[in-house]
C-alpha positions, 0 to 999 in steps of 0.5 A, spaced: 467 514 490 469 511 484 473 507 485 469 500 490 470 501 498 470 496 504 475 494 509 479 489 508 482 487 515 487 490 520 491 483 517 491 484 509 493 492 511 498 489 515 500 485 508 501 491 504 505 496 509 510 491 511 510 490 502 510 496 502 517 497 506 519 490 502 521 493 495 524 489 491 524 493 485 527 500 483 524 507 486 522 511 480 523 518 481 519 523 484 513 522 488 506 520 485 500 523 489 494 520 492 489 523 486 483 522 491 484 526 498 483 532 498 489 538 495 492 541 501 497 548 500 503 546 501 510 541 502 510 540 509 501 537 508 504 533 501 509 530 502 507 528 511 499 524 506 504 520 505 510 517 511 509 511 513 511 507 518 513 500 521 518 498 527 521 504 528 523 506 520 518 510 516 517 512 508 515 515 503 509 512 498 508 513 492 514 512 488 515 504 489 510 498 487 509 491 490 508 485 487 504 478 489 506 472 485 499 468 484 496 461 481 497 460 473 504 463 473 500 471 474 503 476 478 498 483 481 503 489 480 501 495 484 503 502 487 505 502 495 499 508 495 495 501 495 497 502 502 494 509 503 488 508 498 486 501 503 488 504 508 484 511 508 479 510 503 477 504 504 479 501 496 476 495 495 482 491 491 479 485 486 477 478 490 483 475 486 487 479 489 485 479 496 486 472 496 493 472 493 494 476 499 492 473 505 495 466 500 501 470 501 506 468 506 510 473 510 513 475 516 509 478 520 511 480 527 506 484 530 498 487 527 500 494 529 505 498 525 
């Protein structure tokens, strides 16, 4: 893979999933696909690669962004696809991003998506 890989842990993945459902910013038009997934030949397969479910609801990734505040008035901004990158392709975010994610206090009703 053309990026660092590793296991970020179940709790961090869950936080990324929750953030993908709590988008506070307008969505973009259309969907971006994952450049690391193999090409698919039908729109059905393509769209299912971007579908995520959480607490009985679903949405498609690829048109939103998440933001995480960090010390020093910094804000990390990432595409909502970061959940897909981490869960499917084991993308390992930079340490400073993961530390900011660890400090993020969000309600986590269950670690089971």
